[in-house]
KOLFIKOL-137736 format. One record per residue (C-alpha): residue number from 1; residue in one letter; chain; x, y, z. Coordinates in pm, 1 decimal, m for minus. Last residue first. Example, Ala and Ser with C-alpha at 12.3 -4.5 7.8 and 13.67 -1.06 7.14 Angstrom:
<recs>
   k r c       xx       yy       zz
   2 S A   1367.0   m106.0    714.0
   1 A A   1230.0   m450.0    780.0
</recs>
This chain:
<recs>
   k r c       xx       yy       zz
 450 F A   4503.0 m22907.6 m20188.8
 449 R A   4445.0 m23052.3 m20533.7
 448 T A   4686.7 m23079.9 m20827.5
 447 T A   4668.8 m23103.7 m21202.6
 446 F A   4974.0 m23092.9 m21429.9
 445 L A   5093.2 m23015.9 m21780.3
 444 T A   4761.4 m23078.5 m21953.3
 443 P A   4863.6 m23137.5 m22314.9
 442 S A   4752.1 m22941.9 m22621.9
 441 V A   4961.2 m23008.7 m22934.5
 440 I A   4797.4 m22883.6 m23254.1
 439 L A   4959.4 m22913.4 m23596.4
 438 S A   4766.7 m22707.9 m23849.3
 437 F A   4787.2 m22738.1 m24229.0
 436 W A   4696.1 m22523.2 m24527.9
 435 A A   4630.8 m22525.8 m24900.3
 434 W A   4462.7 m22248.6 m25100.7
 433 H A   4376.3 m22213.9 m25465.5
 432 A A   4193.2 m21902.9 m25580.7
 431 Y A   4024.7 m21788.9 m25898.2
 430 K A   3826.5 m21469.4 m25954.5
 429 S A   4008.0 m21250.7 m25703.9
 428 G A   4322.7 m21225.2 m25912.7
 427 S A   4091.8 m21152.8 m26206.3
 426 G A   4047.5 m20801.3 m26071.7
 425 Q A   3783.5 m20562.8 m25942.0
 424 K A   3627.2 m20773.3 m25661.0
 423 L A   3273.0 m20699.6 m25778.0
 422 R A   3365.1 m20726.6 m26146.1
 421 N A   3566.1 m21048.9 m26123.1
 420 M A   3316.9 m21214.0 m25890.3
 419 T A   3041.9 m21132.6 m26139.8
 418 E A   3259.9 m21268.0 m26421.1
 417 T A   3247.6 m21598.6 m26236.9
 416 G A   3466.6 m21744.9 m25963.4
 415 A A   3620.0 m22089.0 m25924.1
 414 M A   3747.3 m22126.5 m25567.4
 413 M A   3955.9 m22427.7 m25467.2
 412 T A   4022.7 m22511.7 m25104.5
 411 Y A   4267.9 m22765.1 m24960.2
 410 G A   4298.3 m22885.5 m24603.0
 409 A A   4523.4 m23021.1 m24332.4
 408 T A   4476.3 m23114.4 m23967.8
 407 L A   4736.3 m23279.1 m23743.1
 406 S A   4652.4 m23386.7 m23389.2
 405 V A   4827.5 m23425.4 m23053.0
 404 D A   4640.9 m23417.1 m22719.1
 403 K A   4428.9 m23734.8 m22726.8
 402 S A   4690.5 m23909.7 m22937.7
 401 F A   4814.1 m23911.6 m23297.9
 400 D A   4476.0 m23779.6 m23411.0
 399 Y A   4474.7 m23741.1 m23790.1
 398 T A   4255.7 m23478.9 m23955.1
 397 V A   4176.0 m23439.5 m24325.7
 396 G A   3990.6 m23163.3 m24508.9
 395 L A   3867.3 m23077.5 m24856.9
 394 D A   3674.3 m22758.0 m24932.5
 393 I A   3531.8 m22703.6 m25281.2
 392 S A   3418.3 m22366.2 m25411.7
 391 H A   3178.3 m22238.5 m25674.1
 390 G A   3120.6 m21892.4 m25810.3
 389 L A   2962.9 m21552.1 m25764.3
 388 T A   2629.2 m21630.5 m25929.6
 387 N A   2392.0 m21333.7 m25941.2
 386 S A   2460.0 m21289.8 m26313.5
 385 L A   2545.3 m20940.0 m26430.4
 384 K A   2358.8 m20686.4 m26642.7
 383 D A   2280.3 m20468.7 m26337.5
 382 L A   2283.4 m20677.9 m26020.4
 381 N A   1987.7 m20786.0 m25806.6
 380 T A   2081.4 m20855.1 m25446.3
 379 A A   2162.9 m21168.7 m25248.1
 378 V A   2490.5 m21252.0 m25420.7
 377 A A   2568.7 m21610.1 m25518.9
 376 L A   2779.9 m21900.4 m25395.7
 375 Y A   2741.0 m22273.8 m25459.2
 374 H A   2954.0 m22450.0 m25199.3
 373 Y A   3086.8 m22809.5 m25211.6
 372 D A   3213.7 m22983.3 m24898.5
 371 A A   3452.8 m23272.8 m24834.5
 370 S A   3558.3 m23426.4 m24503.6
 369 L A   3795.9 m23693.5 m24375.5
 368 Q A   3879.6 m23807.4 m24021.1
 367 L A   4155.7 m24053.7 m23922.4
 366 K A   4224.4 m24185.5 m23571.5
 365 P A   3972.3 m24472.0 m23564.1
 364 L A   4011.5 m24536.7 m23937.3
 363 P A   3758.4 m24467.4 m24215.4
 362 R A   3615.7 m24176.8 m24010.2
 361 G A   3373.6 m23989.8 m24232.4
 360 F A   3245.9 m23662.1 m24364.1
 359 A A   3019.6 m23561.0 m24649.3
 358 G A   2913.4 m23227.5 m24787.8
 357 V A   2647.1 m23016.5 m24953.6
 356 S A   2639.4 m22639.4 m24967.3
 355 A A   2407.6 m22358.7 m25072.3
 354 N A   2543.9 m22014.9 m24985.1
 353 Q A   2354.0 m21702.3 m25079.6
 352 L A   2542.5 m21387.6 m24988.1
 351 G A   2496.4 m21016.7 m24941.7
 350 P A   2601.9 m20758.2 m25200.2
 349 T A   2802.4 m20548.2 m24951.5
 348 F A   2965.3 m20256.4 m25136.0
 347 G A   3263.8 m20117.3 m24945.7
 346 N A   3384.9 m19928.9 m25250.9
 345 I A   3433.8 m20245.8 m25456.3
 344 Y A   3414.9 m20563.0 m25247.9
 343 A A   3628.2 m20621.5 m24941.1
 342 S A   3776.5 m20923.7 m24769.5
 341 A A   3698.2 m21087.7 m24434.5
 340 Y A   3323.2 m21117.5 m24496.4
 339 F A   3322.1 m21278.7 m24841.6
 338 Y A   3625.2 m21502.0 m24889.8
 337 D A   3652.8 m21677.7 m24555.6
 336 L A   3867.0 m21944.8 m24727.7
 335 I A   3710.6 m22212.5 m24503.2
 334 G A   3374.3 m22157.4 m24667.0
 333 Y A   3091.5 m21933.8 m24553.7
 332 F A   2976.4 m22119.7 m24240.9
 331 K A   3258.0 m22243.0 m24016.2
 330 T A   3505.5 m21997.4 m24163.2
 329 R A   3293.6 m21713.1 m24022.4
 328 S A   3318.4 m21792.5 m23651.8
 327 G A   3090.8 m21510.3 m23540.0
 326 Y A   3175.2 m21168.5 m23400.8
 325 L A   2967.1 m20940.4 m23628.3
 324 P A   2788.6 m21143.3 m23899.2
 323 T A   2724.9 m20825.0 m24104.7
 322 F A   2406.2 m20809.8 m24315.8
 321 G A   2406.0 m20571.0 m24612.1
 320 K A   2083.7 m20368.6 m24625.7
 319 L A   2211.7 m20014.8 m24566.3
 318 V A   1942.3 m19746.4 m24577.5
 317 E A   1956.8 m19419.6 m24769.8
 316 H A   2222.5 m19575.7 m24986.4
 315 R A   2515.4 m19397.5 m25145.9
 314 P A   2782.3 m19567.8 m25349.3
 313 L A   3125.7 m19412.8 m25295.2
 312 G A   3268.1 m19232.9 m25592.3
 311 A A   3266.5 m19321.4 m25960.6
 310 T A   3541.2 m19581.5 m25932.1
 309 G A   3769.0 m19758.9 m26172.9
 308 G A   3854.4 m20087.9 m26342.0
 307 Y A   3492.9 m20160.3 m26433.7
 306 P A   3279.9 m19852.0 m26389.2
 305 V A   3063.9 m19867.0 m26072.9
 304 P A   2692.8 m19953.5 m26080.9
 303 V A   2508.5 m19914.2 m25747.0
 302 Y A   2347.2 m20242.0 m25638.2
 301 D A   2106.8 m20235.3 m25344.1
 300 D A   2278.9 m20363.7 m25033.3
 299 G A   2272.9 m20730.6 m24936.0
 298 S A   2078.6 m20977.7 m24720.2
 297 L A   2244.0 m21294.1 m24589.5
 296 Y A   2081.3 m21618.0 m24707.0
 295 E A   2213.7 m21954.7 m24596.9
 294 Y A   2146.0 m22307.9 m24719.3
 293 S A   2269.5 m22637.2 m24576.8
 292 L A   2318.5 m23008.1 m24645.0
 291 R A   2528.2 m23247.6 m24439.6
 290 F A   2625.6 m23614.1 m24469.6
 289 G A   2766.9 m23872.8 m24229.9
 288 Y A   3028.3 m24141.8 m24173.5
 287 R A   3173.9 m24385.8 m23918.3
 286 D A   2954.3 m24304.8 m23615.8
 285 T A   2661.9 m24451.3 m23806.0
 284 P A   2362.1 m24319.5 m24003.3
 283 T A   2482.7 m23963.5 m23931.1
 282 I A   2259.4 m23712.1 m24113.1
 281 T A   2319.4 m23338.3 m24074.3
 280 A A   2055.7 m23088.8 m24189.3
 279 K A   2110.9 m22712.5 m24202.9
 278 V A   1885.4 m22409.5 m24236.9
 277 S A   1987.5 m22043.7 m24243.3
 276 T A   1839.5 m21695.3 m24222.1
 275 M A   1977.6 m21344.8 m24247.5
 274 W A   1861.5 m20988.4 m24198.0
 273 A A   1945.0 m20625.9 m24266.1
 272 K A   1801.1 m20284.2 m24187.3
 271 I A   2084.3 m20037.1 m24134.6
 270 P A   2068.2 m19662.8 m24083.0
 269 Q A   2386.9 m19476.7 m24176.5
 268 Y A   2703.8 m19374.0 m23995.6
 267 Y A   3027.8 m19192.0 m24070.4
 266 K A   3343.1 m19298.6 m23886.3
 265 K A   3558.2 m19338.3 m24199.7
 264 E A   3567.7 m19715.9 m24141.3
 263 N A   3187.7 m19733.6 m24150.5
 262 V A   2938.7 m19702.5 m23862.4
 261 M A   2608.3 m19889.7 m23900.1
 260 K A   2305.8 m19746.5 m23717.0
 259 G A   2001.8 m19929.5 m23577.5
 258 T A   1883.7 m20266.7 m23706.9
 257 Q A   2018.8 m20615.9 m23773.3
 256 R A   1782.5 m20913.3 m23785.0
 255 Y A   1861.0 m21277.0 m23715.6
 254 Y A   1710.4 m21615.4 m23809.6
 253 S A   1853.8 m21957.6 m23736.2
 252 A A   1782.1 m22321.2 m23815.3
 251 E A   1947.1 m22649.9 m23727.0
 250 L A   1830.1 m23006.4 m23790.1
 249 T A   2033.7 m23297.3 m23655.3
 248 L A   1947.5 m23651.9 m23759.8
 247 Y A   2044.2 m24002.7 m23654.4
 246 K A   1891.6 m24017.8 m23304.4
 245 P A   1677.0 m23705.5 m23285.8
 244 H A   1849.7 m23367.0 m23281.3
 243 Y A   1643.7 m23049.2 m23322.0
 242 N A   1852.1 m22731.9 m23281.8
 241 L A   1694.4 m22386.9 m23304.9
 240 Y A   1865.0 m22044.3 m23307.1
 239 T A   1685.7 m21712.3 m23263.7
 238 G A   1716.5 m21344.7 m23342.6
 237 W A   1835.7 m21001.7 m23239.4
 236 M A   2113.0 m20763.7 m23340.1
 235 Q A   2092.5 m20395.0 m23252.4
 234 Q A   2315.4 m20102.4 m23347.6
 233 F A   2372.2 m19788.2 m23145.5
 232 Q A   2562.0 m19475.5 m23242.9
 231 T A   2803.2 m19302.7 m23004.5
 230 T A   2901.5 m18952.2 m23109.3
 229 P A   3222.3 m18771.9 m23203.4
 228 P A   3189.0 m18465.3 m23427.5
 227 N A   3174.2 m18506.6 m23807.3
 226 Y A   3169.4 m18153.8 m23953.0
 225 N A   3330.8 m17995.6 m23646.4
 224 D A   3612.1 m18252.3 m23643.7
 223 G A   3811.6 m18219.7 m23319.0
 222 E A   3755.9 m18582.7 m23219.7
 221 I A   3622.5 m18785.7 m23508.0
 220 G A   3270.2 m18914.9 m23566.1
 219 A A   3122.9 m19250.4 m23476.2
 218 Q A   3197.2 m19482.2 m23182.6
 217 I A   2979.9 m19791.9 m23170.7
 216 G A   2730.6 m19873.1 m22893.5
 215 L A   2620.4 m20230.8 m22954.9
 214 N A   2288.3 m20376.8 m22837.8
 213 M A   2258.9 m20754.6 m22860.0
 212 F A   1948.0 m20970.9 m22822.9
 211 L A   1967.3 m21349.1 m22854.0
 210 L A   1703.9 m21621.3 m22816.4
 209 S A   1791.1 m21990.2 m22800.8
 208 A A   1607.8 m22318.3 m22855.2
 207 N A   1712.4 m22677.9 m22793.2
 206 L A   1505.4 m22977.8 m22904.3
 205 P A   1548.9 m23350.8 m22848.0
 204 F A   1236.1 m23401.3 m22632.3
 203 K A   1225.9 m23554.8 m22283.8
 202 P A   1279.5 m23211.7 m22127.2
 201 F A   1317.6 m22919.5 m22368.5
 200 E A   1655.8 m22748.1 m22343.1
 199 Y A   1614.6 m22371.5 m22314.5
 198 H A   1862.4 m22095.0 m22396.2
 197 Y A   1841.4 m21721.1 m22328.2
 196 W A   2109.9 m21470.6 m22431.0
 195 V A   2098.9 m21103.5 m22330.8
 194 T A   2364.3 m20867.7 m22461.7
 193 Q A   2471.3 m20514.4 m22371.1
 192 M A   2776.6 m20371.7 m22545.6
 191 T A   2966.2 m20044.6 m22523.2
 190 K A   3250.6 m19901.2 m22730.4
 189 Y A   3232.2 m20152.8 m23013.3
 188 Y A   3495.6 m20263.6 m23262.8
 187 Q A   3707.5 m20418.4 m22990.6
 186 S A   4082.2 m20416.0 m22915.5
 185 G A   4093.4 m20041.4 m22954.5
 184 N A   4135.0 m19827.1 m23264.0
 183 D A   3893.5 m19559.2 m23137.9
 182 Y A   3707.4 m19483.8 m22814.7
 181 Y A   3617.0 m19125.7 m22712.1
 180 T A   3531.9 m19121.4 m22340.3
 179 G A   3635.7 m18776.0 m22228.2
 178 D A   3987.9 m18638.5 m22268.8
 177 Y A   4056.9 m18519.7 m21915.1
 176 V A   4064.1 m18837.8 m21705.9
 175 N A   4095.6 m19082.4 m21992.8
 174 E A   4223.1 m19399.3 m21828.7
 173 S A   4313.0 m19559.2 m22160.9
 172 N A   4166.9 m19679.5 m22492.4
 171 Q A   3822.7 m19735.4 m22340.9
 170 N A   3564.0 m20012.8 m22357.2
 169 F A   3238.0 m20058.9 m22164.6
 168 A A   3100.3 m20412.8 m22171.7
 167 F A   2793.4 m20595.3 m22034.7
 166 I A   2670.6 m20953.4 m22079.6
 165 G A   2347.7 m21096.1 m21932.7
 164 H A   2325.5 m21472.7 m21957.1
 163 I A   2017.0 m21692.6 m21924.8
 162 K A   2025.4 m22071.2 m21925.0
 161 H A   1720.9 m22288.6 m21854.5
 160 G A   1703.1 m22668.4 m21856.7
 159 H A   1645.7 m22691.3 m21481.5
 158 G A   1949.2 m22472.8 m21407.0
 157 E A   2176.0 m22195.1 m21530.0
 156 Y A   2142.9 m21832.8 m21417.8
 155 G A   2329.8 m21524.8 m21522.7
 154 V A   2554.4 m21226.9 m21468.4
 153 M A   2840.7 m21138.2 m21700.2
 152 A A   3098.0 m20858.5 m21702.4
 151 V A   3293.3 m20812.4 m22021.8
 150 D A   3633.1 m20767.6 m22184.8
 149 H A   3589.5 m20980.0 m22499.4
 148 S A   3783.5 m21260.1 m22668.8
 147 L A   3833.6 m21351.6 m23032.6
 146 S A   4081.7 m21584.3 m23199.6
 145 A A   4441.6 m21500.1 m23296.8
 144 T A   4456.3 m21833.2 m23482.9
 143 A A   4190.5 m21732.2 m23745.7
 142 F A   4065.2 m22091.3 m23715.1
 141 D A   3953.3 m22001.3 m23362.1
 140 N A   3666.1 m21779.6 m23472.1
 139 T A   3587.8 m21753.5 m23097.7
 138 G A   3213.1 m21719.4 m23143.5
 137 I A   2925.2 m21473.1 m23122.0
 136 I A   2695.1 m21430.6 m23425.2
 135 R A   2726.6 m21765.2 m23607.2
 134 E A   2887.7 m21944.4 m23313.5
 133 D A   2650.9 m22247.5 m23335.9
 132 D A   2491.2 m22157.7 m23000.7
 131 Y A   2706.2 m21909.5 m22810.4
 130 S A   3082.3 m21876.3 m22765.4
 129 L A   3255.3 m21599.4 m22570.3
 128 A A   3629.4 m21608.5 m22501.9
 127 I A   3642.4 m21401.9 m22182.2
 126 R A   3850.8 m21110.7 m22056.4
 125 G A   3720.6 m21030.4 m21708.1
 124 I A   3403.1 m21090.8 m21508.0
 123 K A   3180.0 m21388.7 m21439.5
 122 T A   2883.6 m21379.6 m21201.8
 121 F A   2668.3 m21682.7 m21128.8
 120 L A   2325.0 m21796.3 m21015.4
 119 G A   2246.0 m22168.3 m21036.3
 118 K A   2100.4 m22221.5 m20688.7
 117 K A   2426.0 m22370.4 m20560.0
 116 S A   2589.0 m22033.2 m20608.5
 115 K A   2852.7 m21912.4 m20852.2
 114 M A   3153.3 m21683.2 m20869.8
 113 K A   3361.0 m21671.2 m21187.0
 112 V A   3697.8 m21503.1 m21233.4
 111 W A   3854.4 m21401.5 m21563.3
 110 G A   4170.1 m21368.9 m21769.3
 109 E A   4168.3 m21482.9 m22130.1
 108 Y A   4384.7 m21392.7 m22431.7
 107 L A   4633.5 m21181.4 m22236.7
 106 D A   4926.1 m21077.6 m22453.5
 105 V A   5279.2 m21198.3 m22518.8
 104 S A   5524.9 m21031.8 m22754.5
 103 M A   5846.0 m21217.8 m22841.0
 102 N A   5735.2 m21303.0 m23195.2
 101 S A   5669.0 m20933.1 m23252.6
 100 R A   5980.1 m20902.1 m23467.9
  99 M A   5821.3 m21137.1 m23717.1
  98 G A   6024.3 m21437.2 m23840.8
  97 W A   5753.2 m21700.3 m23806.5
  96 V A   5416.1 m21528.6 m23822.2
  95 A A   5288.1 m21433.7 m23480.1
  94 N A   5062.6 m21537.0 m23191.2
  93 N A   5182.7 m21548.0 m22831.5
  92 Q A   4908.5 m21607.5 m22578.9
  91 L A   4865.5 m21598.9 m22202.3
  90 T A   4556.3 m21765.3 m22058.1
  89 V A   4434.7 m21694.8 m21702.1
  88 K A   4136.3 m21876.5 m21552.9
  87 A A   3939.6 m21847.7 m21230.3
  86 E A   3663.5 m22040.0 m21057.6
  85 L A   3490.5 m21987.0 m20719.5
  84 W A   3184.7 m22151.6 m20563.0
  83 N A   3352.4 m22487.5 m20491.6
  82 R A   3718.5 m22403.7 m20536.4
  81 E A   3851.8 m22413.2 m20892.6
  80 Y A   4167.2 m22265.5 m21051.5
  79 N A   4288.4 m22286.4 m21410.2
  78 V A   4626.0 m22171.1 m21546.5
  77 S A   4657.5 m22150.9 m21924.3
  76 L A   4963.8 m22122.9 m22148.6
  75 R A   4897.0 m22054.3 m22515.2
  74 T A   5142.8 m22072.1 m22805.2
  73 R A   5054.3 m21978.1 m23160.8
  72 G A   5289.7 m22013.7 m23454.4
  71 L A   5247.4 m21905.5 m23814.0
  70 L A   5418.8 m22023.5 m24128.8
  69 F A   5393.5 m21836.2 m24457.8
  68 A A   5323.9 m21868.1 m24828.1
  67 S A   5174.9 m21612.3 m25064.0
  66 F A   5094.9 m21583.5 m25431.6
  65 S A   4905.1 m21304.0 m25601.0
  64 A A   4720.8 m21250.9 m25926.3
  63 E A   4600.1 m20913.0 m26047.4
  62 P A   4926.9 m20748.9 m25955.3
  61 Q A   4911.9 m20433.6 m25737.8
  60 D A   5109.4 m20157.3 m25904.6
  59 P A   4792.5 m19981.6 m26022.4
  58 N A   4680.9 m19933.3 m25659.4
  57 N A   4351.8 m19745.1 m25638.0
  56 V A   4125.2 m20033.2 m25742.7
  55 P A   4341.9 m20320.3 m25617.0
  54 P A   4046.1 m20501.1 m25455.3
  53 K A   4117.7 m20624.7 m25101.7
  52 P A   4216.9 m20967.1 m24960.8
  51 L A   4327.3 m21084.3 m25307.0
  50 G A   4224.5 m21441.0 m25380.1
  49 G A   4491.3 m21584.9 m25600.3
  48 A A   4746.1 m21851.4 m25504.5
  47 C A   4763.8 m21931.4 m25132.8
  46 I A   5003.7 m22154.5 m24939.6
  45 E A   4938.2 m22166.9 m24567.0
  44 G A   5109.4 m22300.3 m24254.3
  43 H A   4999.9 m22335.6 m23891.8
  42 A A   5192.8 m22454.9 m23587.9
  41 L A   4973.1 m22453.3 m23277.6
  40 F A   5096.9 m22517.4 m22926.2
  39 Q A   4850.2 m22540.0 m22639.4
  38 L A   4968.0 m22581.3 m22281.6
  37 D A   4742.9 m22644.0 m21983.4
  36 M A   4800.2 m22587.3 m21610.9
  35 S A   4570.8 m22718.9 m21339.1
  34 V A   4478.6 m22606.7 m20987.4
  33 K A   4206.2 m22760.3 m20772.7
  32 N A   4115.5 m22640.4 m20422.7
  31 A A   3882.5 m22843.0 m20202.8
  30 K A   3909.5 m22666.3 m19866.7
  29 T A   3562.1 m22757.7 m19746.6
  28 S A   3512.2 m22503.8 m19463.8
  27 D A   3488.1 m22220.5 m19713.7
  26 T A   3182.0 m22384.7 m19873.0
  25 Q A   2861.0 m22316.9 m19682.6
  24 A A   2952.5 m21992.1 m19506.8
  23 R A   3101.3 m21856.6 m19826.7
  22 C A   2795.3 m21942.3 m20035.3
  21 S A   2550.8 m21692.5 m19885.7
  20 S A   2805.4 m21410.2 m19888.2
  19 T A   2908.6 m21494.4 m20242.8
  18 F A   2542.5 m21506.0 m20350.1
  17 F A   2430.4 m21161.2 m20258.2
  16 S A   2751.9 m20964.8 m20305.8
  15 S A   2785.3 m21104.1 m20659.3
  14 H A   2437.4 m20985.9 m20760.6
  13 L A   2469.6 m20643.2 m20601.5
  12 I A   2804.0 m20581.8 m20772.7
  11 L A   2686.2 m20713.6 m21112.2
  10 I A   2363.1 m20514.7 m21104.1
   9 A A   2564.9 m20199.2 m21037.8
   8 V A   2797.8 m20283.8 m21327.8
   7 G A   2500.2 m20318.5 m21563.1
   6 F A   2356.2 m19984.1 m21450.6
   5 L A   2692.8 m19818.2 m21505.6
   4 A A   2702.1 m19953.9 m21863.8
   3 R A   2345.8 m19842.9 m21934.4
   2 K A   2415.5 m19494.1 m21799.5
   1 M A   2721.8 m19463.9 m22025.8
</recs>
């Protein structure tokens, strides 16, 4: 609580300083700009296999599953700019075709930004955050609902340097009498403090970033004497590097996760996890290119569980399974998002090794093609099981009808091993075939100045 109030105090002092200095310089230049954007997304999926959760305690759940649905997302954005002031409001409707909630509209983004000529800025509201390659903090836009955060930001950008301070304090309602217990809200965390620093080297094709995040997560249950409510803190820190000479882009990242992890039953345990990744992208021409990558996300120690049943929750003194938090997962671990959006037996997190190779090209000016192969394995030693989880292939095609109309389609095939079968508890999770498409129409309706 003290950290959150301290962050808000910094925000107020910071904004008061530069808005007063900028107002005298800029209010006389009445250069107002207003624009309105529309984004319409029609998305369809056909999936065979690949259960989202293991059917351990549900004998009626079939081992193989088939699903097909259409989903629509509509966003309407209003943008405002005036020298030192910016604002944006985005309303969003996101629902499967035929749902009763199709008429519901929520606020995806709504923020104001105040900035000075010296590079200082303050930004506050509901913001779609995206940093570096979006591994830890991203919009995860392929999930259609996407991610946004209620935060206050202060920062500086200039002379190759960028530094952002991000602060959040979440509540379910205006709790006057019931304290500050936070559960089942729009965010997993109750409080958040993040510092991100980015530097672009002059006259050298290298960018480097540092990230530190402190999350206060609600544990315990109100009224439970055995598990009373507390706030437990988890830290994420690491670095991202991007080296990009003319025909080559090299990326590398390393992150550690420490503090306390809170599970879905609101109990907590210490966590010591880490991940690292390397990626090379070669583009000899603007017509085609190749990519090669490897990722390692640490996993928990293996606790044997009888096949087809459970022997109770596995217990670890320290959790070692890395969690990518608020990143764009489909960008890294396969478009099926098979490992961090769906569960293993009893919440077991075996980690992940992902070695992939791919190619992409533009045979026609408006046509893009891509193909990627993933070798997938756990990151922990298993008892009498191979570490290999399986192999997947992602195929994609995009056709741009115009600058604001495009159609994207893809196909994914997952071939799992007996290890996948055991850890997911069912052959329905061993093999999966998935096809999808997205039609995106995103015109600017109008732009005006006054």
